[in-house]
PyMOL Python script that loads the backbone (N, CA, C, O; Angstrom):
from pymol import cmd

cmd.read_pdbstr("""\
ATOM      1  N   MET A   1      64.519  83.398 135.232  1.00  0.00           N
ATOM      2  CA  MET A   1      65.905  83.748 134.953  1.00  0.00           C
ATOM      3  C   MET A   1      66.664  82.531 134.417  1.00  0.00           C
ATOM      4  O   MET A   1      67.326  82.621 133.383  1.00  0.00           O
ATOM      5  N   ILE A   2      66.572  81.405 135.109  1.00  0.00           N
ATOM      6  CA  ILE A   2      67.268  80.196 134.671  1.00  0.00           C
ATOM      7  C   ILE A   2      66.687  79.719 133.346  1.00  0.00           C
ATOM      8  O   ILE A   2      67.420  79.304 132.448  1.00  0.00           O
ATOM      9  N   ALA A   3      65.350  79.781 133.232  1.00  0.00           N
ATOM     10  CA  ALA A   3      64.697  79.341 131.993  1.00  0.00           C
ATOM     11  C   ALA A   3      65.144  80.196 130.814  1.00  0.00           C
ATOM     12  O   ALA A   3      65.296  79.683 129.705  1.00  0.00           O
ATOM     13  N   THR A   4      65.355  81.474 131.031  1.00  0.00           N
ATOM     14  CA  THR A   4      65.806  82.370 129.964  1.00  0.00           C
ATOM     15  C   THR A   4      67.212  81.997 129.523  1.00  0.00           C
ATOM     16  O   THR A   4      67.500  81.970 128.326  1.00  0.00           O
ATOM     17  N   ASN A   5      68.079  81.713 130.467  1.00  0.00           N
ATOM     18  CA  ASN A   5      69.450  81.320 130.131  1.00  0.00           C
ATOM     19  C   ASN A   5      69.476  80.004 129.366  1.00  0.00           C
ATOM     20  O   ASN A   5      70.231  79.850 128.406  1.00  0.00           O
ATOM     21  N   VAL A   6      68.651  79.060 129.791  1.00  0.00           N
ATOM     22  CA  VAL A   6      68.579  77.775 129.105  1.00  0.00           C
ATOM     23  C   VAL A   6      68.063  77.975 127.687  1.00  0.00           C
ATOM     24  O   VAL A   6      68.596  77.391 126.743  1.00  0.00           O
ATOM     25  N   ALA A   7      67.039  78.788 127.533  1.00  0.00           N
ATOM     26  CA  ALA A   7      66.477  79.051 126.203  1.00  0.00           C
ATOM     27  C   ALA A   7      67.511  79.708 125.297  1.00  0.00           C
ATOM     28  O   ALA A   7      67.609  79.370 124.117  1.00  0.00           O
ATOM     29  N   LYS A   8      68.278  80.640 125.839  1.00  0.00           N
ATOM     30  CA  LYS A   8      69.323  81.302 125.044  1.00  0.00           C
ATOM     31  C   LYS A   8      70.392  80.304 124.610  1.00  0.00           C
ATOM     32  O   LYS A   8      70.856  80.354 123.471  1.00  0.00           O
ATOM     33  N   LYS A   9      70.782  79.409 125.495  1.00  0.00           N
ATOM     34  CA  LYS A   9      71.789  78.403 125.159  1.00  0.00           C
ATOM     35  C   LYS A   9      71.270  77.457 124.080  1.00  0.00           C
ATOM     36  O   LYS A   9      72.001  77.096 123.158  1.00  0.00           O
ATOM     37  N   LEU A  10      70.006  77.057 124.202  1.00  0.00           N
ATOM     38  CA  LEU A  10      69.422  76.168 123.207  1.00  0.00           C
ATOM     39  C   LEU A  10      69.335  76.843 121.844  1.00  0.00           C
ATOM     40  O   LEU A  10      69.627  76.227 120.818  1.00  0.00           O
ATOM     41  N   MET A  11      68.930  78.112 121.838  1.00  0.00           N
ATOM     42  CA  MET A  11      68.828  78.844 120.573  1.00  0.00           C
ATOM     43  C   MET A  11      70.212  79.050 119.958  1.00  0.00           C
ATOM     44  O   MET A  11      70.374  78.942 118.743  1.00  0.00           O
ATOM     45  N   GLY A  12      71.186  79.340 120.776  1.00  0.00           N
ATOM     46  CA  GLY A  12      72.556  79.490 120.280  1.00  0.00           C
ATOM     47  C   GLY A  12      73.084  78.186 119.705  1.00  0.00           C
ATOM     48  O   GLY A  12      73.752  78.179 118.671  1.00  0.00           O
ATOM     49  N   GLY A  13      72.782  77.086 120.378  1.00  0.00           N
ATOM     50  CA  GLY A  13      73.196  75.781 119.882  1.00  0.00           C
ATOM     51  C   GLY A  13      72.499  75.434 118.581  1.00  0.00           C
ATOM     52  O   GLY A  13      73.117  74.893 117.665  1.00  0.00           O
ATOM     53  N   ALA A  14      71.201  75.746 118.497  1.00  0.00           N
ATOM     54  CA  ALA A  14      70.449  75.478 117.272  1.00  0.00           C
ATOM     55  C   ALA A  14      70.994  76.303 116.118  1.00  0.00           C
ATOM     56  O   ALA A  14      71.099  75.807 114.996  1.00  0.00           O
ATOM     57  N   ALA A  15      71.340  77.549 116.381  1.00  0.00           N
ATOM     58  CA  ALA A  15      71.913  78.396 115.329  1.00  0.00           C
ATOM     59  C   ALA A  15      73.253  77.841 114.864  1.00  0.00           C
ATOM     60  O   ALA A  15      73.562  77.871 113.673  1.00  0.00           O
ATOM     61  N   GLY A  16      74.031  77.344 115.781  1.00  0.00           N
ATOM     62  CA  GLY A  16      75.316  76.741 115.419  1.00  0.00           C
ATOM     63  C   GLY A  16      75.140  75.506 114.558  1.00  0.00           C
ATOM     64  O   GLY A  16      75.871  75.310 113.587  1.00  0.00           O
ATOM     65  N   VAL A  17      74.172  74.673 114.910  1.00  0.00           N
ATOM     66  CA  VAL A  17      73.904  73.459 114.125  1.00  0.00           C
ATOM     67  C   VAL A  17      73.421  73.836 112.731  1.00  0.00           C
ATOM     68  O   VAL A  17      73.857  73.243 111.744  1.00  0.00           O
ATOM     69  N   LEU A  18      72.533  74.809 112.641  1.00  0.00           N
ATOM     70  CA  LEU A  18      72.037  75.243 111.329  1.00  0.00           C
ATOM     71  C   LEU A  18      73.156  75.836 110.484  1.00  0.00           C
ATOM     72  O   LEU A  18      73.209  75.606 109.276  1.00  0.00           O
ATOM     73  N   GLY A  19      74.039  76.590 111.103  1.00  0.00           N
ATOM     74  CA  GLY A  19      75.175  77.150 110.377  1.00  0.00           C
ATOM     75  C   GLY A  19      76.098  76.063 109.849  1.00  0.00           C
ATOM     76  O   GLY A  19      76.564  76.129 108.712  1.00  0.00           O
ATOM     77  N   ALA A  20      76.354  75.068 110.679  1.00  0.00           N
ATOM     78  CA  ALA A  20      77.214  73.959 110.250  1.00  0.00           C
ATOM     79  C   ALA A  20      76.548  73.160 109.138  1.00  0.00           C
ATOM     80  O   ALA A  20      77.214  72.747 108.188  1.00  0.00           O
ATOM     81  N   ALA A  21      75.242  72.938 109.246  1.00  0.00           N
ATOM     82  CA  ALA A  21      74.520  72.208 108.208  1.00  0.00           C
ATOM     83  C   ALA A  21      74.546  72.986 106.890  1.00  0.00           C
ATOM     84  O   ALA A  21      74.715  72.396 105.823  1.00  0.00           O
ATOM     85  N   GLY A  22      74.381  74.296 106.963  1.00  0.00           N
ATOM     86  CA  GLY A  22      74.443  75.125 105.759  1.00  0.00           C
ATOM     87  C   GLY A  22      75.811  75.068 105.105  1.00  0.00           C
ATOM     88  O   GLY A  22      75.918  75.001 103.881  1.00  0.00           O
ATOM     89  N   ALA A  23      76.853  75.095 105.917  1.00  0.00           N
ATOM     90  CA  ALA A  23      78.212  75.003 105.381  1.00  0.00           C
ATOM     91  C   ALA A  23      78.449  73.644 104.733  1.00  0.00           C
ATOM     92  O   ALA A  23      79.100  73.555 103.692  1.00  0.00           O
ATOM     93  N   ALA A  24      77.925  72.592 105.344  1.00  0.00           N
ATOM     94  CA  ALA A  24      78.091  71.251 104.781  1.00  0.00           C
ATOM     95  C   ALA A  24      77.374  71.125 103.446  1.00  0.00           C
ATOM     96  O   ALA A  24      77.914  70.534 102.510  1.00  0.00           O
ATOM     97  N   VAL A  25      76.174  71.667 103.345  1.00  0.00           N
ATOM     98  CA  VAL A  25      75.422  71.621 102.090  1.00  0.00           C
ATOM     99  C   VAL A  25      76.150  72.423 101.014  1.00  0.00           C
ATOM    100  O   VAL A  25      76.235  71.994  99.863  1.00  0.00           O
ATOM    101  N   SER A  26      76.671  73.577 101.388  1.00  0.00           N
ATOM    102  CA  SER A  26      77.414  74.395 100.436  1.00  0.00           C
ATOM    103  C   SER A  26      78.650  73.658  99.934  1.00  0.00           C
ATOM    104  O   SER A  26      78.954  73.689  98.742  1.00  0.00           O
ATOM    105  N   HIS A  27      79.354  73.005 100.831  1.00  0.00           N
ATOM    106  CA  HIS A  27      80.549  72.262 100.445  1.00  0.00           C
ATOM    107  C   HIS A  27      80.185  71.079  99.542  1.00  0.00           C
ATOM    108  O   HIS A  27      80.884  70.802  98.567  1.00  0.00           O
ATOM    109  N   LEU A  28      79.105  70.394  99.862  1.00  0.00           N
ATOM    110  CA  LEU A  28      78.664  69.268  99.046  1.00  0.00           C
ATOM    111  C   LEU A  28      78.319  69.739  97.631  1.00  0.00           C
ATOM    112  O   LEU A  28      78.653  69.071  96.653  1.00  0.00           O
ATOM    113  N   ALA A  29      77.656  70.882  97.526  1.00  0.00           N
ATOM    114  CA  ALA A  29      77.324  71.426  96.206  1.00  0.00           C
ATOM    115  C   ALA A  29      78.599  71.743  95.432  1.00  0.00           C
ATOM    116  O   ALA A  29      78.682  71.466  94.236  1.00  0.00           O
ATOM    117  N   TRP A  30      79.595  72.323  96.107  1.00  0.00           N
ATOM    118  CA  TRP A  30      80.867  72.617  95.447  1.00  0.00           C
ATOM    119  C   TRP A  30      81.537  71.328  94.978  1.00  0.00           C
ATOM    120  O   TRP A  30      82.046  71.264  93.859  1.00  0.00           O
ATOM    121  N   TYR A  31      81.537  70.307  95.823  1.00  0.00           N
ATOM    122  CA  TYR A  31      82.200  69.050  95.488  1.00  0.00           C
ATOM    123  C   TYR A  31      81.551  68.392  94.271  1.00  0.00           C
ATOM    124  O   TYR A  31      82.245  67.899  93.381  1.00  0.00           O
ATOM    125  N   ILE A  32      80.235  68.387  94.237  1.00  0.00           N
ATOM    126  CA  ILE A  32      79.523  67.808  93.093  1.00  0.00           C
ATOM    127  C   ILE A  32      79.851  68.589  91.827  1.00  0.00           C
ATOM    128  O   ILE A  32      80.105  67.996  90.778  1.00  0.00           O
ATOM    129  N   ARG A  33      79.846  69.916  91.921  1.00  0.00           N
ATOM    130  CA  ARG A  33      80.189  70.758  90.770  1.00  0.00           C
ATOM    131  C   ARG A  33      81.635  70.503  90.342  1.00  0.00           C
ATOM    132  O   ARG A  33      81.924  70.447  89.147  1.00  0.00           O
ATOM    133  N   TYR A  34      82.529  70.352  91.293  1.00  0.00           N
ATOM    134  CA  TYR A  34      83.933  70.078  90.998  1.00  0.00           C
ATOM    135  C   TYR A  34      84.085  68.746  90.268  1.00  0.00           C
ATOM    136  O   TYR A  34      84.835  68.651  89.296  1.00  0.00           O
ATOM    137  N   GLN A  35      83.380  67.728  90.731  1.00  0.00           N
ATOM    138  CA  GLN A  35      83.451  66.418  90.095  1.00  0.00           C
ATOM    139  C   GLN A  35      82.898  66.475  88.672  1.00  0.00           C
ATOM    140  O   GLN A  35      83.418  65.805  87.780  1.00  0.00           O
ATOM    141  N   ALA A  36      81.864  67.258  88.455  1.00  0.00           N
ATOM    142  CA  ALA A  36      81.232  67.330  87.146  1.00  0.00           C
ATOM    143  C   ALA A  36      82.050  68.171  86.161  1.00  0.00           C
ATOM    144  O   ALA A  36      82.188  67.808  84.993  1.00  0.00           O
ATOM    145  N   GLU A  37      82.592  69.297  86.639  1.00  0.00           N
ATOM    146  CA  GLU A  37      83.273  70.243  85.750  1.00  0.00           C
ATOM    147  C   GLU A  37      84.791  70.138  85.806  1.00  0.00           C
ATOM    148  O   GLU A  37      85.470  70.486  84.840  1.00  0.00           O
ATOM    149  N   GLY A  38      85.321  69.672  86.901  1.00  0.00           N
ATOM    150  CA  GLY A  38      86.759  69.514  87.035  1.00  0.00           C
ATOM    151  C   GLY A  38      87.509  70.796  87.349  1.00  0.00           C
ATOM    152  O   GLY A  38      88.734  70.834  87.234  1.00  0.00           O
ATOM    153  N   THR A  39      86.803  71.847  87.742  1.00  0.00           N
ATOM    154  CA  THR A  39      87.484  73.095  88.103  1.00  0.00           C
ATOM    155  C   THR A  39      87.334  73.331  89.605  1.00  0.00           C
ATOM    156  O   THR A  39      86.266  73.125  90.181  1.00  0.00           O
ATOM    157  N   ALA A  40      88.414  73.763  90.213  1.00  0.00           N
ATOM    158  CA  ALA A  40      88.403  73.964  91.663  1.00  0.00           C
ATOM    159  C   ALA A  40      87.795  75.312  92.050  1.00  0.00           C
ATOM    160  O   ALA A  40      87.255  75.451  93.148  1.00  0.00           O
ATOM    161  N   ARG A  41      87.875  76.285  91.182  1.00  0.00           N
ATOM    162  CA  ARG A  41      87.370  77.623  91.497  1.00  0.00           C
ATOM    163  C   ARG A  41      86.587  78.174  90.323  1.00  0.00           C
ATOM    164  O   ARG A  41      86.763  77.758  89.178  1.00  0.00           O
ATOM    165  N   ASP A  42      85.713  79.128  90.641  1.00  0.00           N
ATOM    166  CA  ASP A  42      85.001  79.816  89.582  1.00  0.00           C
ATOM    167  C   ASP A  42      85.992  80.674  88.801  1.00  0.00           C
ATOM    168  O   ASP A  42      86.822  81.356  89.402  1.00  0.00           O
ATOM    169  N   GLU A  43      85.918  80.650  87.512  1.00  0.00           N
ATOM    170  CA  GLU A  43      86.814  81.476  86.695  1.00  0.00           C
ATOM    171  C   GLU A  43      86.037  82.711  86.263  1.00  0.00           C
ATOM    172  O   GLU A  43      85.338  82.708  85.250  1.00  0.00           O
ATOM    173  N   ARG A  44      86.178  83.763  87.056  1.00  0.00           N
ATOM    174  CA  ARG A  44      85.471  85.019  86.795  1.00  0.00           C
ATOM    175  C   ARG A  44      86.461  86.028  86.256  1.00  0.00           C
ATOM    176  O   ARG A  44      87.316  86.526  86.988  1.00  0.00           O
ATOM    177  N   GLU A  45      86.345  86.318  85.016  1.00  0.00           N
ATOM    178  CA  GLU A  45      87.256  87.311  84.413  1.00  0.00           C
ATOM    179  C   GLU A  45      86.477  88.252  83.553  1.00  0.00           C
ATOM    180  O   GLU A  45      87.052  89.161  82.955  1.00  0.00           O
TER     181      GLU A  45
END
""", "prot")
cmd.dss("prot")
cmd.show_as("cartoon", "prot")
cmd.util.cbc("prot")
cmd.orient("prot")
């Protein structure tokens, strides 16, 4: 029972770290694109 709770907490923490890392990579890609192109948003028309 305790081991299951610990495992769930660890998996939840790992998912949170992966989510934050994914968001950071996405933001870095946007920043590099912004620096190269000079546009803050995609112009979809």
